[in-house]
C-alpha positions as CSV (number, residue, x, y, z in Angstrom):
1,M,-14.9,31.1,-11.6
2,I,-15.0,31.1,-15.3
3,H,-17.8,29.5,-17.1
4,D,-17.8,29.0,-21.1
5,T,-20.2,26.6,-22.8
6,N,-17.8,26.0,-25.7
7,A,-14.7,25.3,-23.5
8,P,-13.9,23.0,-20.4
9,E,-14.8,25.0,-17.1
10,L,-11.1,26.0,-15.6
11,R,-10.6,26.1,-11.7
12,L,-6.9,25.8,-12.0
13,S,-4.5,24.7,-8.6
14,P,-2.0,27.1,-7.9
15,L,0.7,24.6,-9.1
16,E,-1.2,24.1,-12.2
17,A,-1.6,27.9,-13.1
18,R,2.3,27.8,-12.4
19,V,2.8,24.9,-14.7
20,L,1.2,26.3,-17.2
21,G,2.7,30.1,-16.5
22,V,6.1,28.3,-16.9
23,L,5.5,26.8,-20.2
24,V,4.2,29.6,-21.7
25,E,7.1,31.7,-20.3
26,K,9.7,29.3,-21.8
27,Q,7.9,29.4,-25.4
28,L,8.0,33.0,-25.7
29,T,11.4,33.6,-24.3
30,V,13.2,30.6,-24.9
31,P,11.7,29.1,-28.1
32,D,14.8,26.8,-28.9
33,T,13.9,24.8,-25.5
34,Y,10.6,24.1,-25.9
35,P,8.5,22.0,-25.9
36,L,9.8,21.7,-21.9
37,T,11.2,18.6,-20.4
38,L,10.0,17.5,-17.0
39,N,13.4,18.8,-15.2
40,A,13.3,22.2,-17.3
41,L,9.9,22.6,-16.1
42,L,10.3,21.5,-12.3
43,A,13.2,24.2,-12.6
44,G,11.0,26.6,-13.8
45,C,8.5,26.0,-11.5
46,S,10.4,26.2,-8.3
47,Q,12.9,28.8,-9.2
48,K,13.4,31.6,-6.6
49,T,13.2,34.5,-8.9
50,S,10.6,36.0,-10.8
51,R,8.2,33.8,-9.0
52,E,5.3,34.8,-6.1
53,P,4.9,32.3,-4.5
54,V,7.9,30.9,-4.2
55,M,7.3,27.1,-4.7
56,N,9.3,23.6,-3.9
57,V,7.8,21.2,-6.6
58,S,8.5,18.0,-6.5
59,E,8.9,15.6,-9.6
60,G,5.3,13.6,-8.7
61,E,3.7,17.2,-7.9
62,A,4.7,18.2,-11.3
63,Q,3.4,15.2,-13.1
64,M,0.1,15.0,-11.2
65,A,-0.5,18.5,-12.6
66,L,0.5,17.8,-15.8
67,D,-1.8,14.8,-15.7
68,E,-4.9,17.0,-14.7
69,L,-3.6,19.7,-17.5
70,R,-3.1,17.0,-20.0
71,A,-7.1,15.7,-19.6
72,R,-8.5,18.7,-19.7
73,T,-6.2,19.7,-23.2
74,L,-4.5,22.5,-21.7
75,V,-1.5,20.6,-22.1
76,I,-0.1,18.6,-24.7
77,D,2.8,15.9,-25.1
78,S,5.7,16.0,-27.6
79,Y,9.0,14.3,-27.9
80,G,10.3,17.0,-29.8
81,A,13.3,16.5,-32.2
82,S,15.1,14.1,-30.5
83,G,12.3,11.6,-30.0
84,R,14.0,10.3,-26.7
85,V,12.6,12.9,-24.3
86,M,9.2,13.3,-23.3
87,R,8.5,17.3,-23.6
88,Y,5.3,19.1,-22.8
89,A,3.8,22.1,-24.4
90,H,0.6,24.2,-23.2
91,N,-2.7,24.9,-25.2
92,L,-4.3,27.6,-22.9
93,D,-4.4,30.3,-25.6
94,R,-6.2,28.0,-27.8
95,V,-8.7,26.6,-25.1
96,L,-9.3,29.9,-24.0
97,K,-9.4,31.7,-27.3
98,I,-7.1,34.6,-26.2
99,S,-5.0,36.9,-28.1
100,P,-1.1,37.3,-27.4
101,P,-1.3,40.4,-25.3
102,V,-3.8,38.8,-23.2
103,L,-1.7,35.6,-22.9
104,A,1.1,37.8,-22.0
105,L,-0.7,39.0,-18.9
106,L,-2.5,36.1,-17.5
107,T,1.2,34.4,-17.7
108,A,3.0,37.3,-15.9
109,L,-0.4,37.1,-13.0
110,M,0.0,33.3,-12.6
111,L,3.9,33.4,-12.3
112,R,4.3,36.4,-10.2
113,G,0.6,37.1,-8.2
114,P,-1.4,40.4,-8.1
115,Q,0.4,43.5,-9.8
116,T,-0.3,46.9,-10.6
117,P,-0.4,47.7,-14.3
118,G,2.9,49.5,-14.0
119,E,4.2,46.2,-12.3
120,L,2.4,44.2,-15.0
121,R,4.4,45.7,-18.0
122,A,7.9,45.5,-16.9
123,A,6.9,41.7,-15.7
124,A,5.2,41.0,-19.5
125,D,7.7,42.7,-21.3
126,R,9.7,39.9,-22.4
127,F,6.2,38.1,-23.6
128,Y,4.5,41.1,-25.2
129,K,5.5,45.1,-26.0
130,F,2.6,47.4,-24.6
131,P,3.2,50.5,-26.3
132,D,1.8,52.1,-23.1
133,I,0.0,51.5,-19.7
134,S,-3.4,52.7,-21.5
135,S,-3.4,50.0,-23.8
136,L,-2.3,47.6,-21.1
137,E,-5.2,48.3,-18.9
138,A,-7.2,48.2,-21.9
139,Y,-6.6,44.3,-22.2
140,L,-7.1,44.3,-18.3
141,E,-10.4,45.8,-18.5
142,E,-10.9,43.1,-21.6
143,M,-10.0,40.4,-19.4
144,A,-12.0,41.6,-16.8
145,N,-15.6,41.8,-18.8
146,R,-14.8,38.9,-20.9
147,S,-18.1,37.3,-22.3
148,A,-17.1,33.6,-21.7
149,G,-16.0,34.4,-18.2
150,A,-13.7,36.9,-16.5
151,L,-10.0,35.7,-16.6
152,A,-8.5,39.1,-14.1
153,V,-10.3,41.3,-11.4
154,R,-9.0,44.5,-10.2
155,L,-8.4,44.2,-6.6
156,P,-9.4,47.0,-3.9
157,R,-6.6,49.5,-3.9
158,Q,-4.9,49.1,-0.2
159,P,-4.3,51.9,2.0
160,G,-1.7,53.9,1.1
161,A,-1.0,52.3,-2.6
162,R,-1.3,54.5,-5.2
163,E,-2.5,51.9,-7.7
164,A,-4.8,49.1,-7.8
165,R,-3.5,45.8,-8.3
166,W,-5.0,43.2,-10.7
167,A,-5.0,39.0,-10.1
168,H,-6.2,36.1,-12.5
169,L,-9.3,34.1,-11.8
170,L,-7.8,30.7,-13.0
171,C,-7.6,29.6,-9.3
172,G,-10.9,31.2,-8.2
173,E,-11.5,34.5,-6.4
174,P,-8.0,35.8,-5.2
175,A,-7.7,36.4,-1.3
176,L,-8.5,40.4,-0.7
177,D,-6.6,40.3,2.2
178,A,-3.3,39.6,0.9
179,A,-0.5,42.4,1.4
180,P,1.6,43.8,-1.3
181,R,5.0,42.0,-1.2
182,A,6.9,45.3,-0.8
183,D,5.8,49.0,-0.4
184,A,7.7,51.4,-2.5
185,D,8.6,54.7,-0.9
186,D,6.2,57.6,-2.1
187,S,9.3,59.5,-3.3
188,V,9.9,56.7,-6.1
189,T,7.8,57.0,-9.1
190,T,5.9,54.1,-10.6
191,G,7.8,54.6,-13.6
192,E,11.2,54.3,-12.0
193,I,9.9,51.2,-10.3
194,A,8.8,49.5,-13.3
195,A,11.9,50.2,-15.2
196,V,14.0,48.8,-12.1
197,K,11.7,45.8,-12.3
198,A,12.3,45.4,-16.2
199,N,16.2,45.4,-15.8
200,V,16.0,42.9,-12.8
201,A,13.5,40.5,-14.6
202,R,15.5,41.0,-17.9
203,L,19.0,39.9,-16.3
204,Q,16.5,36.8,-14.5
205,G,15.2,35.9,-17.7
206,E,18.7,35.3,-19.3
207,V,19.7,33.4,-16.2
208,A,16.9,31.0,-16.8
209,E,17.5,31.0,-20.5
210,L,21.0,29.9,-20.3
211,R,20.0,27.0,-17.6
212,A,17.3,25.9,-20.2
213,L,19.4,25.4,-22.6
214,V,22.2,23.8,-21.0
215,E,19.3,21.2,-20.1
216,R,18.3,20.8,-23.4
217,L,21.8,20.1,-24.4
218,Y,22.1,17.4,-21.6
219,A,18.9,15.7,-22.9
220,E,19.6,15.8,-26.4
221,L,23.1,14.5,-25.8
222,G,21.7,11.6,-23.5
223,V,24.4,12.8,-20.9
224,S,23.8,12.5,-16.9
225,R,24.1,15.7,-15.2
226,E,26.0,14.0,-12.7
227,N,28.8,13.2,-15.3
């Protein structure tokens, strides 16, 4: 658990972490659609790609999570430019007093679960450009040894795995018996896996951005999608 005498104690539910992850993701990748409407937030929380675990979030569940996060100043309400539709923005980096690289890593972990440094570099590429793995690992160590309370932890390396995975601690200590999502063939290098995942993440991100833009146009025009 995170302890900081200068900030509210954070112990998020998995859904609250997902909501914050989606808000940061959209702020950094599709700023024209940010802050998000409830419908756009729901789509981001429940999308089937680039998420681990996959969630099926209802409007009521999302609203309850937003209410909890707002009570801890982690989410801020906004009506945006239109002044007609309620929108939501995160305040995570200010509450935790973290830098952009740390915010990027924390977001990737909240959205995709435990990952190796190579996987994290590919997953966080749209949020922040890490020059190399060593610089990324330095930020992970910073998160693990943060004086205000650890934000991440290195998990024990599993049998047969080449690298240890990292997990965030915003929802408490992760389950250590959780198996990796997939085991790569030993003949495939970590770099090759990361490159493929980066391309997939880029394509998935472009699709999500287009969907968010369409959602925003509907909201701004006041047109129902059924029409």
